C-alpha positions as CSV (number, residue, x, y, z in Angstrom):
1,X,-0.4,0.0,-0.2
2,X,1.2,3.1,-1.2
3,X,2.4,5.9,1.9
4,X,1.7,9.8,1.8
5,X,3.4,12.1,3.6
6,X,2.2,16.1,3.8
7,X,4.3,18.5,4.5
8,X,2.5,22.1,5.2
9,X,3.1,26.1,5.3
10,X,1.7,28.9,6.6
11,X,2.1,32.2,4.0
12,X,2.1,35.2,5.6
13,X,3.8,39.1,5.6
14,X,5.2,40.8,8.4
15,X,2.6,42.6,9.7
16,X,0.6,39.9,10.4
17,X,3.9,36.9,11.2
18,X,2.6,37.0,14.9
19,X,-0.6,35.4,13.9
20,X,1.0,33.0,11.2
21,X,2.7,31.7,14.2
22,X,0.5,31.1,16.0
23,X,-1.3,29.3,13.3
24,X,1.8,26.8,13.3
25,X,2.1,26.5,16.7
26,X,-1.5,25.7,17.3
27,X,-0.7,22.7,14.3
28,X,0.6,19.3,15.4
29,X,4.6,19.3,15.5
30,X,6.0,19.9,12.5
31,X,2.8,20.1,10.6
32,X,3.0,24.0,9.3
33,X,6.6,26.0,8.6
34,X,5.7,30.1,8.4
35,X,6.9,31.0,5.2
36,X,7.0,34.7,4.6
37,X,6.3,37.1,1.2
38,X,9.9,37.5,-0.3
39,X,9.8,41.1,-1.2
40,X,7.1,42.6,1.6
41,X,8.1,45.8,0.6
42,X,6.9,45.6,-3.2
43,X,3.6,46.2,-4.7
44,X,1.2,43.6,-2.4
45,X,0.9,40.1,-4.2
46,X,-0.4,37.0,-2.7
47,X,1.1,35.1,-6.1
48,X,4.5,36.0,-4.7
49,X,4.3,34.5,-1.3
50,X,2.5,31.4,-2.4
51,X,4.8,30.5,-4.5
52,X,7.7,30.8,-1.5
53,X,5.3,28.5,0.1
54,X,4.9,26.0,-2.6
55,X,8.6,25.8,-2.9
56,X,8.8,25.2,0.6
57,X,7.9,21.0,0.4
58,X,10.3,18.8,2.6
59,X,12.1,16.5,0.6
60,X,10.3,13.5,1.5
61,X,6.9,15.0,1.2
62,X,4.4,13.5,-1.4
63,X,2.2,16.4,-1.4
64,X,2.1,20.0,0.0
65,X,-0.4,22.1,1.6
66,X,-0.6,25.9,2.2
67,X,-2.4,27.9,4.1
68,X,-3.1,31.6,4.6
69,X,-2.4,33.2,7.9
70,X,-6.0,34.5,8.2
71,X,-7.1,30.7,9.1
72,X,-8.9,29.2,11.7
73,X,-8.6,25.1,11.1
74,X,-11.2,22.8,12.1
75,X,-11.1,19.7,14.7
76,X,-10.2,17.2,12.5
77,X,-8.7,19.5,9.5
78,X,-5.3,17.3,9.3
79,X,-7.2,14.0,9.7
80,X,-9.3,14.5,7.2
81,X,-6.8,15.9,4.7
82,X,-4.0,13.0,5.5
83,X,-7.5,10.6,4.8
84,X,-8.4,13.1,1.7
85,X,-4.5,12.6,0.2
86,X,-4.8,9.2,0.6
87,X,-8.5,8.7,-0.8
88,X,-7.6,11.0,-4.1
89,X,-3.6,11.6,-4.3
90,X,-3.9,12.7,-7.6
91,X,-5.9,15.5,-6.5
92,X,-5.9,19.5,-5.6
93,X,-7.5,19.8,-2.7
94,X,-9.1,22.9,-1.8
95,X,-10.0,23.0,1.8
96,X,-12.0,26.0,1.9
97,X,-14.7,27.9,-0.5
98,X,-16.5,31.3,0.0
99,X,-20.4,31.3,1.0
100,X,-21.1,33.3,-2.2
101,X,-18.6,31.3,-4.7
102,X,-19.7,28.8,-7.8
103,X,-17.4,26.3,-5.6
104,X,-19.8,27.5,-2.2
105,X,-22.8,26.0,-4.4
106,X,-20.8,22.7,-5.1
107,X,-20.8,22.4,-1.7
108,X,-23.9,23.2,-0.8
109,X,-24.9,19.9,-3.6
110,X,-22.5,17.9,-2.2
111,X,-24.3,18.7,1.3
112,X,-27.7,17.4,-0.4
113,X,-25.9,14.3,-1.8
114,X,-24.1,13.5,1.4
115,X,-20.7,13.5,-0.1
116,X,-17.1,14.6,1.7
117,X,-15.6,16.1,-1.5
118,X,-17.3,17.7,-4.5
119,X,-15.8,18.4,-7.8
120,X,-14.5,21.8,-8.4
121,X,-17.0,24.0,-11.0
122,X,-15.3,26.9,-13.4
123,X,-14.3,29.6,-11.0
124,X,-11.4,30.5,-9.5
125,X,-9.6,27.3,-7.3
126,X,-9.5,28.1,-3.8
127,X,-6.5,28.9,-2.8
128,X,-6.2,29.8,1.0
129,X,-6.1,26.1,2.2
130,X,-5.1,24.2,0.0
131,X,-3.0,20.5,-1.0
132,X,-1.7,19.5,-4.0
133,X,0.5,16.7,-5.0
134,X,4.5,16.9,-5.2
135,X,4.8,17.2,-9.2
136,X,2.0,19.8,-9.0
137,X,3.5,22.0,-6.6
138,X,6.5,22.4,-8.5
139,X,4.4,22.5,-11.5
140,X,3.1,25.9,-10.5
141,X,6.1,27.4,-9.3
142,X,7.4,27.7,-12.4
143,X,4.0,28.4,-14.2
144,X,3.4,31.0,-11.4
145,X,6.9,32.6,-12.0
146,X,6.4,33.5,-16.0
147,X,3.2,34.9,-14.8
148,X,4.0,37.0,-11.3
149,X,2.3,40.2,-12.9
150,X,-1.0,38.3,-14.9
151,X,-3.4,37.1,-12.6
152,X,-4.4,36.7,-8.2
153,X,-3.2,32.7,-7.3
154,X,-6.3,31.4,-7.4
155,X,-7.0,32.4,-11.2
156,X,-4.0,30.8,-11.9
157,X,-4.0,27.9,-10.1
158,X,-7.8,27.3,-11.5
159,X,-6.1,27.3,-14.8
160,X,-2.5,25.7,-14.2
161,X,-4.7,22.6,-13.3
162,X,-7.3,22.7,-16.4
163,X,-4.2,22.8,-18.4
164,X,-2.3,20.4,-17.1
165,X,-5.9,17.9,-16.6
166,X,-5.1,18.1,-12.6
167,X,-8.7,17.3,-11.0
168,X,-9.6,19.3,-8.1
169,X,-12.1,18.7,-5.3
170,X,-13.5,21.2,-2.5
171,X,-14.2,19.2,1.0
172,X,-17.7,19.0,2.4
173,X,-17.9,20.9,5.2
174,X,-14.7,23.2,4.9
175,X,-11.7,22.6,6.7
176,X,-10.8,26.2,7.4
177,X,-12.7,29.8,8.1
178,X,-11.6,33.1,7.1
179,X,-11.4,35.0,10.4
180,X,-11.2,38.7,8.2
181,X,-8.1,39.9,9.6
182,X,-8.0,42.7,6.9
183,X,-6.3,41.5,3.2
184,X,-3.0,42.7,2.4
185,X,-3.7,41.9,-1.2
186,X,-6.4,44.2,-1.7
187,X,-9.5,42.3,-1.0
188,X,-10.9,43.6,1.9
189,X,-13.7,45.8,-0.5
190,X,-15.5,42.6,-0.9
191,X,-17.0,42.5,2.7
192,X,-16.8,39.6,5.1
193,X,-15.4,36.9,3.3
194,X,-16.6,33.4,4.9
195,X,-16.9,29.6,4.1
196,X,-19.7,27.8,2.4
197,X,-20.1,25.8,5.3
198,X,-17.7,25.4,8.6
199,X,-18.4,23.0,11.3
200,X,-15.2,23.2,13.4
201,X,-16.2,19.6,15.5
202,X,-17.1,18.2,12.2
203,X,-15.4,14.7,12.6
204,X,-13.7,12.3,9.8
205,X,-15.7,10.1,7.9
206,X,-15.7,8.1,4.8
207,X,-13.4,10.6,2.2
208,X,-13.9,8.6,-0.8
209,X,-17.3,9.8,-1.1
210,X,-17.3,12.2,-3.4
211,X,-19.8,14.3,-5.9
212,X,-18.8,14.7,-9.5
213,X,-20.6,15.9,-12.8
214,X,-22.3,19.1,-11.6
215,X,-23.9,21.4,-14.7
216,X,-25.7,23.9,-12.9
217,X,-24.0,26.0,-9.7
218,X,-26.6,28.2,-8.3
219,X,-25.2,30.8,-5.9
220,X,-26.2,34.3,-4.5
221,X,-23.1,36.8,-5.1
222,X,-23.4,40.4,-5.2
223,X,-27.0,40.9,-4.8
224,X,-28.1,38.5,-7.4
225,X,-29.5,35.0,-7.7
226,X,-26.8,33.4,-10.3
227,X,-26.6,30.4,-11.8
228,X,-23.3,28.8,-14.0
229,X,-24.6,25.9,-16.4
230,X,-22.6,23.7,-18.7
231,X,-23.1,23.8,-22.5
232,X,-23.7,19.9,-22.9
233,X,-22.1,19.7,-26.0
234,X,-19.0,18.1,-27.6
235,X,-15.9,19.9,-27.3
236,X,-13.8,21.8,-24.7
237,X,-15.5,22.8,-21.5
238,X,-18.0,25.7,-21.4
239,X,-20.0,27.3,-18.9
240,X,-22.8,30.3,-19.7
241,X,-23.4,33.1,-16.9
242,X,-27.1,33.3,-16.0
243,X,-29.2,34.3,-13.7
244,X,-30.9,32.3,-11.7
245,X,-34.8,33.5,-13.0
246,X,-33.5,33.0,-16.1
247,X,-32.3,29.3,-15.8
248,X,-35.7,28.4,-13.9
249,X,-37.5,30.1,-16.5
250,X,-35.9,28.2,-19.1
251,X,-37.0,24.7,-17.4
252,X,-40.3,25.6,-17.2
253,X,-41.3,28.0,-13.9
254,X,-41.9,31.1,-15.6
255,X,-44.1,34.3,-13.9
256,X,-43.6,38.0,-13.2
257,X,-42.4,37.6,-9.1
258,X,-42.0,35.6,-5.9
259,X,-44.6,33.3,-4.5
260,X,-46.7,35.2,-2.4
261,X,-46.6,32.7,0.1
262,X,-42.6,33.0,0.1
263,X,-42.6,36.7,1.0
264,X,-44.7,35.8,4.3
265,X,-41.8,33.5,5.9
266,X,-39.7,36.8,6.8
267,X,-39.7,40.1,8.5
268,X,-36.5,41.0,7.1
269,X,-36.9,44.1,5.2
270,X,-34.6,43.9,2.8
271,X,-36.5,42.1,-0.3
272,X,-32.9,41.9,-2.3
273,X,-31.7,39.5,0.1
274,X,-35.1,37.6,0.3
275,X,-35.2,37.2,-2.9
276,X,-32.3,36.5,-4.2
277,X,-31.5,33.8,-1.2
278,X,-35.3,32.2,-2.3
279,X,-34.6,32.0,-6.0
280,X,-31.0,30.4,-5.2
281,X,-32.5,27.5,-2.3
282,X,-35.2,27.0,-4.4
283,X,-32.8,26.3,-7.7
284,X,-30.4,24.6,-5.6
285,X,-33.6,21.8,-4.4
286,X,-34.8,21.8,-8.4
287,X,-31.6,20.9,-9.7
288,X,-30.6,18.4,-7.2
289,X,-34.4,16.8,-7.7
290,X,-34.7,17.5,-11.7
291,X,-31.2,14.8,-11.9
292,X,-32.5,12.2,-9.9
293,X,-29.9,12.1,-7.1
294,X,-31.9,10.9,-4.4
295,X,-33.6,12.3,-1.3
296,X,-32.6,15.7,0.6
297,X,-31.7,15.1,4.3
298,X,-33.9,17.3,6.5
299,X,-31.8,20.5,7.3
300,X,-32.9,20.2,10.7
301,X,-31.2,17.0,11.4
302,X,-28.2,17.6,9.1
303,X,-25.6,20.4,10.4
304,X,-23.5,20.2,7.3
305,X,-26.7,20.8,5.0
306,X,-28.5,23.5,7.8
307,X,-25.2,25.2,7.6
308,X,-24.7,25.3,4.0
309,X,-28.2,26.7,3.2
310,X,-27.8,29.1,6.2
311,X,-24.6,30.8,4.5
312,X,-26.7,31.6,0.9
313,X,-28.4,34.8,2.3
314,X,-25.4,36.4,3.8
315,X,-22.9,35.2,1.1
316,X,-25.2,37.6,-1.2
317,X,-25.3,40.5,0.7
318,X,-21.7,40.3,2.4
319,X,-20.2,43.3,-0.5
320,X,-22.1,45.8,1.1
321,X,-23.2,44.5,4.8
322,X,-21.3,44.1,7.8
323,X,-21.0,41.2,10.0
324,X,-23.5,43.3,12.9
325,X,-26.1,43.3,10.1
326,X,-25.1,39.6,8.9
327,X,-25.6,38.1,12.4
328,X,-29.1,40.0,12.9
329,X,-30.7,38.8,10.0
330,X,-28.9,35.2,9.4
331,X,-31.4,33.3,11.2
332,X,-34.3,34.4,9.0
333,X,-32.7,34.1,5.9
334,X,-31.9,30.9,7.1
335,X,-35.5,30.1,7.0
336,X,-36.1,31.6,4.0
337,X,-33.2,29.3,2.4
338,X,-34.9,26.2,3.9
339,X,-38.2,26.7,2.2
340,X,-37.1,27.9,-1.3
341,X,-35.2,24.5,-1.2
342,X,-38.2,22.7,-0.2
343,X,-40.0,24.0,-3.0
344,X,-37.6,23.6,-5.6
345,X,-37.3,19.7,-4.6
346,X,-41.2,19.6,-5.1
347,X,-41.0,21.4,-8.4
348,X,-38.0,19.6,-9.4
349,X,-40.1,16.0,-9.0
350,X,-42.1,16.9,-11.8
351,X,-39.6,17.9,-14.2
352,X,-37.9,15.7,-16.7
353,X,-33.9,15.5,-16.6
354,X,-31.9,18.4,-18.2
355,X,-32.8,20.4,-20.8
356,X,-30.7,20.4,-24.0
357,X,-27.8,23.3,-24.2
358,X,-29.0,26.5,-26.3
359,X,-28.2,26.9,-29.9
360,X,-27.1,23.6,-30.5
361,X,-26.1,22.7,-34.4
362,X,-28.2,19.5,-34.1
363,X,-31.6,21.5,-34.3
364,X,-33.7,24.0,-32.9
365,X,-34.4,24.5,-28.9
366,X,-37.3,25.2,-27.1
367,X,-37.9,25.7,-23.1
368,X,-40.9,23.1,-21.9
369,X,-43.6,24.2,-21.1
370,X,-45.0,25.2,-17.5
371,X,-46.9,21.8,-16.0
372,X,-49.8,22.6,-13.8
373,X,-49.5,23.2,-10.4
374,X,-45.7,24.2,-10.5
375,X,-44.2,26.5,-7.8
376,X,-43.4,29.2,-9.5
377,X,-40.9,32.0,-9.0
378,X,-42.9,34.2,-11.1
379,X,-46.5,34.2,-12.2
380,X,-46.9,33.0,-15.6
381,X,-48.7,35.7,-18.0
382,X,-50.3,36.0,-21.1
383,X,-46.8,37.2,-23.0
384,X,-45.5,33.6,-21.8
385,X,-47.5,32.3,-24.0
386,X,-47.2,34.0,-27.1
387,X,-43.3,33.8,-27.3
388,X,-43.9,29.9,-27.4
389,X,-45.1,30.3,-30.7
390,X,-42.2,32.0,-32.0
391,X,-39.6,30.5,-34.1
392,X,-36.6,32.5,-34.1
393,X,-33.3,32.3,-36.7
394,X,-30.1,33.4,-34.7
395,X,-27.4,34.1,-36.9
396,X,-23.9,34.6,-35.5
397,X,-25.0,33.0,-32.7
398,X,-21.6,30.5,-32.5
399,X,-19.3,33.3,-30.4
400,X,-19.7,33.5,-26.6
401,X,-22.1,36.4,-26.8
402,X,-24.4,34.9,-29.1
403,X,-24.7,31.2,-26.9
404,X,-25.6,33.2,-24.0
405,X,-28.4,35.6,-26.4
406,X,-29.7,31.9,-27.8
407,X,-29.6,30.3,-24.5
408,X,-31.8,33.3,-23.3
409,X,-33.9,33.7,-25.9
410,X,-34.8,29.7,-25.7
411,X,-35.2,30.1,-21.9
412,X,-38.0,32.6,-22.5
413,X,-39.8,30.4,-24.6
414,X,-38.5,31.2,-27.8
415,X,-37.6,28.3,-30.1
416,X,-33.8,29.2,-31.4
417,X,-32.6,27.8,-34.8
418,X,-29.2,28.4,-35.8
419,X,-29.1,30.1,-39.5
420,X,-25.8,31.7,-41.3
421,X,-24.5,31.9,-44.7
422,X,-25.3,28.4,-45.7
423,X,-28.6,28.2,-45.2
424,X,-30.2,27.6,-48.8
425,X,-33.2,30.0,-50.0
426,X,-36.0,32.1,-48.3
427,X,-35.7,31.0,-44.3
428,X,-39.2,29.3,-44.0
429,X,-40.7,28.0,-41.1
430,X,-39.4,30.8,-39.0
431,X,-41.1,34.0,-37.8
432,X,-38.0,36.3,-37.4
433,X,-34.5,36.1,-38.1
434,X,-31.7,37.9,-36.0
435,X,-28.8,38.3,-37.5
436,X,-25.4,39.5,-34.8
437,X,-23.2,39.7,-37.4
438,X,-23.1,42.8,-37.7
439,X,-21.7,43.1,-34.1
440,X,-18.9,41.9,-35.3
441,X,-17.9,44.8,-37.9
442,X,-18.1,47.6,-34.8
443,X,-15.8,49.7,-34.2
444,X,-14.2,52.8,-35.2
445,X,-17.0,54.0,-37.6
446,X,-19.2,51.5,-37.4
447,X,-22.2,51.4,-35.1
448,X,-22.7,48.6,-32.9
449,X,-26.0,47.0,-34.5
450,X,-28.0,43.7,-34.8
451,X,-30.8,43.2,-37.7
452,X,-34.1,42.0,-37.1
453,X,-36.5,40.8,-39.5
454,X,-39.9,39.6,-38.9
455,X,-40.9,36.8,-41.3
456,X,-43.6,35.2,-43.2
457,X,-43.3,32.0,-41.3
458,X,-45.1,30.1,-44.7
459,X,-43.0,31.8,-47.0
460,X,-39.8,33.2,-45.6
461,X,-40.3,36.9,-46.9
462,X,-39.2,39.4,-45.1
463,X,-42.0,41.6,-43.8
464,X,-40.2,44.3,-41.6
465,X,-36.6,45.0,-41.3
466,X,-35.4,46.9,-37.8
467,X,-32.2,47.7,-36.3
468,X,-31.4,47.9,-33.4
469,X,-28.2,49.5,-31.7
470,X,-27.5,48.4,-28.4
471,X,-24.9,51.0,-27.3
472,X,-21.9,49.5,-26.0
473,X,-22.2,46.0,-24.8
474,X,-20.8,44.5,-21.7
475,X,-21.8,41.2,-19.6
476,X,-21.3,37.7,-20.1
477,X,-20.0,36.7,-23.5
478,X,-18.5,40.1,-24.7
479,X,-14.8,40.4,-25.4
480,X,-12.4,42.4,-23.8
481,X,-11.4,44.6,-26.4
482,X,-14.3,47.1,-26.1
483,X,-13.6,50.0,-23.5
484,X,-15.7,48.6,-20.5
485,X,-14.1,45.3,-21.6
486,X,-10.4,46.7,-21.3
487,X,-11.2,48.4,-18.0
488,X,-12.7,45.2,-16.3
489,X,-10.3,43.1,-17.9
490,X,-7.5,45.5,-16.2
491,X,-9.1,45.3,-13.0
492,X,-9.2,42.0,-12.7
493,X,-5.3,41.9,-13.1
494,X,-4.2,44.5,-10.6
495,X,-3.6,47.1,-13.3
496,X,-4.4,50.7,-13.5
497,X,-7.5,51.9,-15.6
498,X,-6.2,54.1,-18.3
499,X,-8.1,57.0,-18.8
500,X,-7.6,59.6,-21.6
501,X,-6.7,63.1,-20.8
502,X,-8.3,65.6,-21.4
503,X,-11.3,63.7,-21.3
504,X,-12.2,65.3,-24.9
505,X,-9.9,64.0,-26.3
506,X,-11.1,60.0,-25.6
507,X,-13.7,58.0,-26.5
508,X,-17.1,59.2,-26.5
509,X,-19.3,58.8,-23.3
510,X,-20.7,55.7,-22.9
511,X,-24.0,54.1,-23.5
512,X,-23.9,50.6,-21.3
513,X,-25.9,47.5,-21.7
514,X,-25.7,44.4,-20.5
515,X,-26.1,40.7,-22.3
516,X,-29.3,40.1,-20.5
517,X,-30.5,43.4,-21.0
518,X,-30.3,43.0,-24.9
519,X,-31.9,39.4,-24.6
520,X,-34.5,40.9,-23.2
521,X,-35.1,43.5,-25.9
522,X,-34.6,40.6,-28.2
523,X,-37.3,39.4,-27.0
524,X,-39.7,42.2,-26.8
525,X,-39.3,43.1,-30.1
526,X,-39.7,40.3,-31.4
527,X,-43.3,39.5,-29.8
528,X,-44.0,43.2,-30.4
529,X,-41.8,44.6,-33.2
530,X,-41.6,48.0,-33.4
531,X,-43.0,50.6,-35.9
532,X,-39.5,52.1,-36.0
533,X,-37.2,50.9,-38.7
534,X,-34.2,51.7,-36.3
535,X,-34.3,52.2,-32.2
536,X,-31.7,52.8,-29.6
537,X,-31.7,50.3,-26.9
538,X,-30.0,51.9,-23.9
539,X,-32.1,54.8,-22.3
540,X,-30.0,56.3,-20.0
541,X,-28.1,59.3,-20.4
542,X,-24.8,57.9,-21.7
543,X,-22.1,58.2,-18.8
544,X,-18.2,59.6,-19.5
545,X,-15.6,57.0,-19.3
546,X,-14.2,58.3,-16.4
547,X,-17.6,57.4,-14.3
548,X,-17.7,53.9,-15.7
549,X,-14.1,53.5,-14.5
550,X,-15.1,54.4,-11.4
551,X,-17.8,52.1,-10.9
552,X,-15.4,49.4,-12.3
553,X,-13.1,49.7,-9.4
554,X,-16.0,49.6,-6.7
555,X,-17.3,46.5,-9.1
556,X,-14.3,44.6,-9.5
557,X,-11.4,46.1,-7.5
558,X,-10.0,49.1,-6.4
559,X,-6.9,50.0,-8.6
560,X,-5.4,52.8,-9.2
561,X,-7.0,55.5,-12.2
562,X,-4.1,56.7,-14.8
563,X,-4.8,59.8,-17.2
564,X,-3.3,59.1,-20.4
565,X,-2.4,61.3,-23.0
566,X,-4.9,60.2,-26.2
567,X,-2.0,59.6,-27.9
568,X,-1.5,56.6,-26.2
569,X,-5.2,55.5,-26.6
570,X,-4.9,51.6,-26.9
571,X,-7.5,51.9,-29.5
572,X,-9.7,53.7,-31.9
573,X,-12.4,53.8,-29.2
574,X,-15.9,52.8,-30.3
575,X,-18.0,53.6,-32.9
576,X,-20.6,56.2,-33.2
577,X,-24.1,55.8,-31.2
578,X,-26.9,56.6,-33.9
579,X,-29.8,59.0,-33.2
580,X,-32.3,57.1,-32.8
581,X,-36.0,56.6,-31.3
582,X,-36.2,53.9,-28.0
583,X,-37.4,50.8,-28.2
584,X,-41.4,51.4,-27.4
585,X,-42.7,49.8,-24.3
586,X,-39.4,48.6,-22.9
587,X,-36.2,49.6,-21.1
588,X,-32.8,48.1,-19.3
589,X,-33.2,46.7,-15.9
590,X,-30.1,45.6,-14.7
591,X,-27.9,47.8,-12.4
592,X,-24.5,48.6,-13.8
593,X,-22.3,48.3,-10.9
594,X,-24.0,44.2,-10.7
595,X,-23.1,43.8,-13.9
596,X,-19.8,45.1,-14.4
597,X,-19.3,42.3,-11.2
598,X,-20.7,40.0,-13.4
599,X,-18.9,40.8,-16.4
600,X,-15.6,40.5,-14.6
601,X,-16.6,36.6,-13.4
602,X,-17.5,35.7,-16.6
603,X,-13.8,37.4,-18.4
604,X,-12.3,35.7,-15.3
605,X,-13.7,32.0,-15.6
606,X,-14.6,31.7,-19.0
607,X,-13.1,35.1,-21.0
608,X,-9.8,34.1,-19.9
609,X,-10.1,31.4,-22.8
610,X,-9.7,33.5,-25.2
611,X,-6.8,35.5,-24.9
612,X,-2.9,34.5,-23.4
613,X,-3.1,34.2,-19.6
C-alpha cells in the first residue's frame, strides 16, 4: 500500500507574522512552517508569497499544504486532509470555499447528496487552504513565476490545473474558516469573506464519498441570484453565466414575481436579500431533485446541510453588509433558504432530466412548457404563451455572446435555430431572423447594430426589417477589447485603469447595455415589433469613460486610475451611436455596478480562455 506524507506551510507577511506563528504553533508539531513574503516592501502580491510557500515542500513529502495566515482550522483538519490525500492522491484539494462562490454552490450540492468532497466547477480554485501533489506544486511554481504580474493566485491555479489535467475537489464541509483580519492583497473591499459551511467539530468520515459531474451551480453573489450552467455539447468545457430566474424560466418555471407565500416567511426588510436567498435555494433543490440525486436530508437533522443553507443569504449581501448586520438577519434568511429548498425539491420532482443546450447545431431549441401546479418563482403571463409560438433564426450565434443570447431566448420560450451563410433559400418555418453578425464589424466608424427581420413563416418573405443599436455591450459573452471590457480586464489583473486626458480627447461617452438586457430587448421586439425601422436600446444618458472606470473600481477591484494622453490610447475607441428613438414599451433593468461585477466573473473564468494568461 502506497504511503503519503504531507508537509505544510503558512504563507504570511511581516505585518501578520504573529498570526502565522500562532497558527503554526497550534498545529501538530512540524505540520506547518511559516513562509514569509520574499519582497514585503514590494507591491502586495499573494501569488509571490504563495510561490515561496509552494517551494517550501519538504524533501520526503508526497504532498504539500499551503494555508494563509488568517485561517481558523477545524479540529479534524489534519486528519481529514491526510485521509483525503490517501483517497485522492492525484488531485488538488481545496479545504475552503467562499459562501458566495460557484464552488460554494458545489459544496451545497455535496451536502444535499451526503458527499464529503465535490468536484470543483469553473471558477478560481480556492487557495486559502489547499493541498497539491508534489509534482503539481513544483509545476505551479514554474507556471506562476512566468506570470507574476498577470492574475491572482487562485485564478492562475484554476488555469494551471485545467491546462495540466489535474482534478480538483472541494471539501464538504470546509476544513478551515476565514477570520477576516484585513487583506494585505486588497480584497477587504469585498466585505466579510466566510466559508460556505464550516463546522469546527466535524469528525472524519468516509473521504471516498464524492460528488462529480455538476452541470449547474446556483449562487447568490453581489446581490444577484445567479447560475453557472455548463454547455452540454462536445468539445472543450464551456459554461454560461445566467441569472437564476432565467435558468428557472428555461426549465419551465416562469412568472412575474416571487410566490406570495415566500414573502410571508420572514420579517427581513431587505427584499433583495430575501429574493436572492429564496431563488438560489429553490434552484439548488430543483436541480438536485430534477437530476435524480436522491432524497435530500432534513436540515433540522443534518448540521452540514443546515449550515450550507444558512450561508446563502449572508454571502449574497456580504458585499454591502457588516458582520453585525449579517448576524441580525442570518437566522431569518436561513429559514427563507430552507423554504426555498423545499419548494425547489417539490418542483424538481415534476420535471424531466436536464434540458438540451441552447443553439445546438443539431437543431432547434425550445424550453419546456409550464406544468400545472408547478411552484413558480413568478406568475405566468399571457405574453409567455405568445412567446412559445415564435420560431427564431439566429445568425452569428456561434460566439460566446451568441451562445448567451441563444440560451436566453430559449429560456424565455422561443424556439431558436442556428442560421447562417450556408442556409439555402428563404428561411421558411421561421417567424423572425436575428442577425448578430454586424456586431462583429462594429468599432471605429461603424456603429454596433443588430439586424432583426420579421418573416412570413410560410414563405420566408421579409415583412419588416429593423436595426437595433445596442450601444456599448458588456456582460457574459462580451469581449475584453471594448472600452468597458478593457477596464474590467485591467482591474481583474490589478492593473491601473487608463483614462484619456483630457476627457474630450478620449472615446465618446458610453451607453452601457448588459447582455441580459439585450436578450430581454430582443424578446420584446420579437413579440412586439416596433413601428420604427431603427431603435436605440440604452435609455439612460451616456456616461463619461471616467465615470464607468470609477464603477469598475467599485465592482471589480479598487485599482488606481491613470490619466493617459490621447496619443497613447490603445484603440480607436467605440463606433458612433446613431440618433434613434428608444424601443417602445421596454427599458433595461440591470444595475451597472452589479452587471460589471458579473462581467468580471465571466471574463475571469470563461473569457480568459480567449486570451493568453
